[in-house]
C-alpha positions as CSV (number, residue, x, y, z in Angstrom):
1,M,-73.2,103.1,56.2
2,N,-73.1,106.1,53.9
3,H,-70.8,106.4,51.0
4,I,-69.8,109.4,48.8
5,E,-67.5,109.8,45.9
6,G,-66.3,112.6,43.7
7,N,-63.2,114.3,42.2
8,F,-60.9,117.2,43.1
9,R,-58.3,119.1,41.3
10,G,-54.8,118.2,42.3
11,V,-51.2,118.6,41.2
12,R,-50.4,119.3,37.6
13,N,-54.1,120.2,37.1
14,H,-55.1,116.6,37.2
15,Q,-58.5,115.2,38.4
16,F,-58.2,113.0,41.4
17,Y,-60.9,110.5,42.5
18,Y,-61.8,110.3,46.1
19,Q,-64.4,108.4,48.2
20,A,-65.5,108.3,51.8
21,W,-67.6,106.2,54.1
22,F,-69.5,107.5,57.2
23,P,-71.4,106.0,60.2
24,K,-75.1,106.7,60.4
25,G,-74.5,108.4,63.8
26,K,-71.9,110.8,65.2
27,V,-68.4,110.7,63.7
28,K,-65.8,110.4,66.5
29,A,-62.7,110.5,64.4
30,V,-61.4,110.3,60.8
31,L,-59.2,107.7,59.2
32,L,-57.4,109.1,56.1
33,V,-56.2,106.2,54.0
34,V,-53.1,106.5,51.9
35,H,-53.0,103.5,49.6
36,G,-50.0,101.5,48.2
37,L,-48.3,101.2,44.8
38,G,-50.4,100.1,41.8
39,E,-53.6,99.8,43.8
40,H,-56.5,102.2,44.8
41,S,-58.6,103.4,47.6
42,G,-61.3,100.9,47.0
43,R,-59.2,98.0,48.2
44,Y,-59.6,98.9,51.8
45,M,-63.1,97.7,52.4
46,N,-62.0,95.4,55.3
47,V,-60.8,98.6,57.1
48,V,-64.0,100.5,56.1
49,N,-66.3,97.7,57.2
50,H,-64.6,97.3,60.5
51,F,-64.2,101.0,61.6
52,V,-67.2,102.7,60.2
53,Q,-69.5,100.7,62.4
54,L,-67.3,101.9,65.3
55,G,-68.0,105.6,64.6
56,Y,-65.1,106.4,62.3
57,A,-65.4,108.2,59.0
58,V,-62.9,106.7,56.4
59,Y,-61.6,108.9,53.6
60,G,-59.4,107.8,50.7
61,F,-58.3,109.0,47.3
62,D,-56.5,107.4,44.3
63,H,-52.9,108.7,43.8
64,L,-51.7,110.3,40.7
65,G,-51.6,107.7,37.9
66,H,-53.5,105.2,40.0
67,G,-57.1,103.8,40.1
68,K,-59.7,106.3,38.9
69,S,-57.4,109.4,39.1
70,E,-55.8,110.9,36.1
71,G,-52.1,110.7,35.1
72,T,-49.7,108.3,33.5
73,R,-49.9,104.9,35.3
74,E,-47.3,104.6,38.1
75,F,-45.4,107.7,37.0
76,V,-44.6,110.9,38.8
77,E,-42.3,113.9,38.0
78,R,-41.3,114.1,41.7
79,F,-42.2,112.3,44.9
80,E,-43.9,115.6,46.2
81,D,-46.7,115.0,43.6
82,F,-48.0,112.5,46.2
83,T,-47.5,114.7,49.3
84,D,-48.8,117.9,47.6
85,T,-52.0,116.1,46.6
86,L,-52.3,114.7,50.1
87,T,-52.2,118.3,51.4
88,I,-55.0,119.3,49.1
89,Y,-57.2,116.4,50.0
90,Y,-56.5,116.8,53.8
91,D,-57.7,120.4,53.6
92,L,-60.9,119.2,51.8
93,V,-61.5,116.6,54.5
94,M,-61.0,119.1,57.2
95,S,-63.5,121.4,55.6
96,W,-66.0,118.5,55.8
97,Q,-65.1,117.2,59.2
98,N,-64.0,120.3,61.1
99,N,-62.4,119.8,64.5
100,K,-62.6,115.9,64.3
101,P,-59.3,114.1,65.2
102,V,-57.6,112.7,62.1
103,F,-55.4,109.6,61.9
104,V,-53.5,108.9,58.8
105,L,-53.4,105.3,57.7
106,G,-50.7,104.5,55.2
107,H,-49.9,101.2,53.6
108,S,-46.7,100.1,51.8
109,M,-45.9,103.0,49.4
110,G,-48.7,104.8,51.2
111,G,-46.8,104.2,54.4
112,L,-43.7,105.8,52.8
113,I,-45.9,108.8,51.6
114,A,-47.5,109.2,55.1
115,T,-44.1,108.9,56.9
116,Y,-42.5,111.4,54.5
117,Y,-45.5,113.7,55.0
118,L,-45.2,113.5,58.8
119,L,-41.7,114.9,58.7
120,D,-43.2,118.3,57.8
121,H,-46.9,118.0,58.8
122,Q,-47.3,115.8,61.8
123,A,-49.1,118.5,63.8
124,K,-52.1,117.9,61.4
125,F,-52.7,114.4,62.8
126,K,-53.7,112.9,66.1
127,G,-51.7,109.8,65.3
128,A,-50.7,107.4,62.5
129,V,-51.2,103.8,61.5
130,L,-48.4,102.6,59.2
131,S,-48.8,99.2,57.6
132,A,-45.6,97.7,56.0
133,P,-44.2,101.2,55.4
134,A,-41.8,101.0,52.5
135,I,-39.0,103.0,54.1
136,K,-36.2,100.5,54.2
137,I,-33.9,99.9,51.3
138,S,-33.6,96.1,51.0
139,E,-30.1,94.7,51.6
140,S,-30.6,92.6,48.5
141,I,-30.5,95.7,46.3
142,S,-26.9,96.4,45.4
143,P,-25.3,99.8,45.0
144,A,-24.8,99.0,41.3
145,T,-28.6,98.4,41.0
146,I,-29.4,101.6,42.7
147,L,-27.0,103.5,40.4
148,M,-28.5,102.0,37.3
149,G,-32.0,102.9,38.6
150,R,-30.9,106.5,39.0
151,I,-29.5,106.6,35.5
152,L,-32.8,105.1,34.1
153,A,-34.9,107.6,36.1
154,A,-32.9,110.5,34.6
155,F,-32.6,109.3,31.0
156,A,-35.4,106.8,30.5
157,P,-37.9,107.8,33.1
158,R,-40.9,105.9,31.6
159,A,-38.9,102.6,31.3
160,G,-40.5,99.8,33.3
161,V,-38.3,98.3,36.1
162,M,-40.3,96.6,38.8
163,P,-43.5,94.4,38.7
164,V,-45.5,93.5,41.8
165,D,-46.0,89.7,42.4
166,A,-49.8,89.3,43.1
167,H,-49.1,86.1,45.0
168,S,-47.0,88.0,47.5
169,I,-49.7,90.3,48.7
170,S,-51.7,87.8,50.8
171,R,-52.0,84.1,51.6
172,D,-55.7,84.4,51.0
173,P,-56.3,83.0,47.5
174,E,-59.5,85.1,47.1
175,V,-57.6,88.2,47.8
176,V,-55.0,87.3,45.2
177,K,-57.7,86.4,42.6
178,A,-59.6,89.7,43.2
179,Y,-56.3,91.7,42.9
180,E,-55.4,89.9,39.6
181,H,-58.8,90.6,38.1
182,D,-59.2,94.2,39.4
183,P,-59.3,96.6,36.3
184,L,-58.2,99.5,38.6
185,V,-55.1,97.8,39.7
186,F,-52.0,98.4,37.6
187,H,-50.4,95.1,36.6
188,G,-47.4,96.4,34.6
189,K,-44.0,97.5,35.8
190,T,-43.3,100.6,37.9
191,S,-41.7,103.4,35.9
192,A,-38.0,104.1,36.5
193,R,-38.8,107.7,37.5
194,L,-41.2,106.6,40.1
195,A,-38.8,104.0,41.4
196,G,-36.1,106.6,41.6
197,E,-38.4,109.0,43.5
198,L,-39.3,106.3,45.9
199,L,-35.6,105.7,46.6
200,K,-35.0,109.4,47.2
201,A,-37.9,109.6,49.6
202,M,-36.7,106.5,51.6
203,L,-33.2,108.1,51.9
204,R,-34.8,111.3,53.4
205,V,-37.0,109.3,55.7
206,N,-34.1,107.3,57.0
207,A,-32.1,110.5,57.6
208,E,-34.9,112.4,59.3
209,V,-37.3,109.9,60.9
210,G,-36.2,111.0,64.3
211,K,-38.2,114.2,63.8
212,I,-41.4,112.2,64.1
213,T,-42.8,112.5,67.6
214,L,-46.6,111.9,67.2
215,P,-48.1,108.6,68.5
216,F,-48.1,105.8,65.9
217,I,-48.6,102.1,65.5
218,T,-46.7,100.2,62.8
219,L,-47.8,96.8,61.5
220,Q,-45.7,94.3,59.6
221,G,-46.1,90.8,58.3
222,S,-42.9,88.8,59.0
223,A,-43.1,87.0,55.7
224,D,-43.6,90.1,53.6
225,R,-41.9,89.6,50.2
226,I,-42.7,93.0,48.7
227,V,-41.5,95.4,51.5
228,D,-38.5,94.5,53.6
229,P,-39.9,93.2,56.9
230,G,-37.3,95.3,58.7
231,S,-39.1,98.5,57.6
232,A,-41.5,98.6,60.6
233,R,-38.6,97.9,63.0
234,L,-36.6,100.6,61.5
235,L,-39.4,103.1,61.9
236,Y,-40.1,102.0,65.4
237,D,-36.5,102.1,66.5
238,K,-35.5,105.5,64.9
239,A,-38.7,107.6,65.3
240,G,-38.6,110.2,68.1
241,S,-42.0,109.3,69.4
242,K,-42.4,108.3,73.1
243,D,-45.7,106.8,72.3
244,K,-45.1,104.1,69.7
245,T,-46.3,100.6,69.1
246,I,-45.1,97.8,66.8
247,R,-46.9,94.7,65.8
248,I,-45.1,92.0,63.9
249,Y,-47.4,89.2,62.7
250,R,-45.6,86.0,62.2
251,G,-46.1,84.4,58.8
252,L,-48.2,87.1,57.4
253,Y,-47.6,88.5,53.9
254,H,-47.6,92.1,52.7
255,E,-51.3,93.2,53.1
256,V,-52.0,92.5,56.7
257,F,-55.5,94.0,56.4
258,N,-56.2,91.5,53.7
259,E,-54.7,88.4,55.3
260,L,-56.5,85.4,56.7
261,E,-55.8,86.7,60.2
262,R,-57.1,90.2,59.4
263,A,-59.6,90.2,62.3
264,R,-56.7,90.1,64.8
265,V,-54.9,92.9,62.9
266,L,-58.0,95.1,62.8
267,T,-58.7,94.6,66.4
268,D,-55.1,95.5,67.3
269,V,-55.6,98.9,65.4
270,E,-59.1,99.3,67.0
271,T,-57.6,99.0,70.5
272,W,-54.8,101.4,69.6
273,L,-57.1,104.0,68.1
274,A,-59.6,103.8,71.0
275,A,-56.7,104.7,73.4
276,H,-55.7,107.7,71.3
277,C,-59.0,109.3,70.2
């Protein structure tokens, strides 16, 4: 396996960190990883180790304010800071892997970013793999809480409003331990501005998800305590795609690629990709 890393100039003139892994032989397709909230592209080694040996090139980058990229931690001016950077990186990847089919793989907030991006740019991809896509507004969040969040986003945008519980990401204690001790993972609270922008993006996706017609597979742990487990079902039911697949894994937590049953999850994605290359 070959590995490269570097930086590119993205939105607001920030430097963004990227990395990629390649098979030693011919590349048959590209997986473009869009990571989740507070984490970074280096947390997808289970995906990398599984798919590179099968002939896939895996590309990832750290979002604004995440990992090794510049920017205030977990803060954006607008949600499009994510998608505009994705366009810049996609164009770079295509210049390196011209004419190869590209599949976007988005997890959690990355699943929201990818789904939002597909509303306007789905023709760029052969298909999508969407893991625990954060597109459903949880029923436990009251209208009053949403209103307060909007007020904070406008008047106290850098206020912290929402931490991530490390013990909710996986049932594998080694994964939790690695997450808790990873210096590139942000362990504080999400800014009010970012939370507000995520909510706005969810509302748009919910209203327009029927526009999505490309093939996709969506994956969801039924015991997810970070993203509403109904998110994958909402995407599956409302998307306009004729070729769509859903996998609900009973008892699994949020990060299905990092769960104890990860081999089964990765094999399901392998089978789906093989049918769509």
